[in-house]
C-alpha positions in Angstrom: 56.6 -59.9 -1.9 56.3 -62.6 -4.5 58.7 -63.7 -7.1 57.8 -62.5 -10.6 58.1 -64.3 -13.9 61.1 -62.4 -15.1 62.2 -60.4 -12.0 63.0 -61.2 -8.4 60.1 -59.2 -7.0 58.2 -56.0 -7.7 61.0 -53.8 -6.4 63.4 -55.5 -8.8 61.0 -54.8 -11.7 60.6 -51.1 -10.5 64.4 -50.8 -10.3 64.8 -52.1 -13.8 62.1 -49.7 -15.1 63.8 -46.7 -13.4 67.2 -47.8 -14.9 65.5 -48.2 -18.3 64.0 -44.7 -18.0 67.4 -43.3 -17.5 69.7 -45.5 -19.6 67.8 -46.6 -22.7 66.3 -43.3 -23.9 69.3 -41.2 -24.8 67.6 -38.2 -26.3 66.0 -36.9 -23.1 66.9 -33.7 -21.3 69.8 -31.6 -22.6 71.3 -34.6 -24.4 68.3 -34.6 -26.7 68.4 -30.9 -27.6 69.9 -31.6 -31.1 68.3 -35.0 -31.7 65.9 -35.7 -34.5 62.5 -34.5 -33.1 60.7 -37.9 -33.6 63.6 -39.7 -31.8 63.5 -37.1 -29.0 59.7 -37.5 -28.6 60.0 -41.3 -28.6 62.7 -41.1 -25.9 60.8 -38.7 -23.7 57.7 -40.8 -23.9 59.5 -44.1 -23.3 61.4 -42.7 -20.4 58.2 -41.2 -18.9 56.2 -44.4 -19.3 58.9 -46.6 -17.7 59.3 -44.2 -14.8 55.5 -44.0 -14.3 55.0 -47.7 -14.5 57.5 -48.1 -11.6 55.6 -45.4 -9.6 52.2 -47.0 -10.4 53.3 -50.3 -8.9 54.3 -48.5 -5.7 51.1 -46.5 -5.7 49.1 -49.7 -5.8 51.1 -51.1 -2.9 50.5 -48.0 -0.8 46.9 -47.3 -1.7 45.3 -50.6 -2.5 47.4 -53.4 -1.0 50.6 -55.2 -1.4 49.0 -58.4 -2.9 47.5 -56.3 -5.7 50.8 -54.6 -6.3 52.5 -58.0 -6.6 49.8 -59.1 -9.1 50.2 -56.0 -11.2 54.0 -56.4 -11.1 53.7 -60.1 -12.1 51.5 -59.2 -15.0 53.9 -56.4 -16.1 56.9 -58.6 -15.7 55.4 -61.1 -18.0 53.9 -58.6 -20.4 57.2 -56.7 -20.9 58.7 -60.0 -22.1 55.8 -61.7 -23.9 53.5 -58.9 -24.9 49.9 -58.5 -24.1 48.9 -62.1 -24.2 45.6 -61.3 -22.5 44.5 -58.8 -25.2 43.8 -56.2 -22.6 44.0 -53.4 -25.2 41.9 -55.1 -27.8 38.8 -53.0 -26.8 40.5 -49.7 -27.7 43.1 -50.8 -30.3 40.7 -50.4 -33.2 40.0 -46.8 -32.3 43.7 -46.0 -32.1 44.5 -47.7 -35.4 41.6 -45.9 -37.1 42.9 -42.4 -36.4 
């Protein structure tokens, strides 16, 4: 496992994503029952995305190879701090904005 730009390794990143999915989205589960609907939706989506990113890294490690999982984790570690510097969503961004 390689060291990542802003995390010790891919499991450190995964651990941080799981903690974020639990700790930084307060309007999920029963706690969100009385929350503003837009805030609740944002929390549910953010929590789910963080959880699934952590799982996707492990899926790549198990089903592709560990080097690919390390590369994905390194890109995510950098992207979560610095944004999408590579413009990887540029090809679909215009269609999302146009809606």
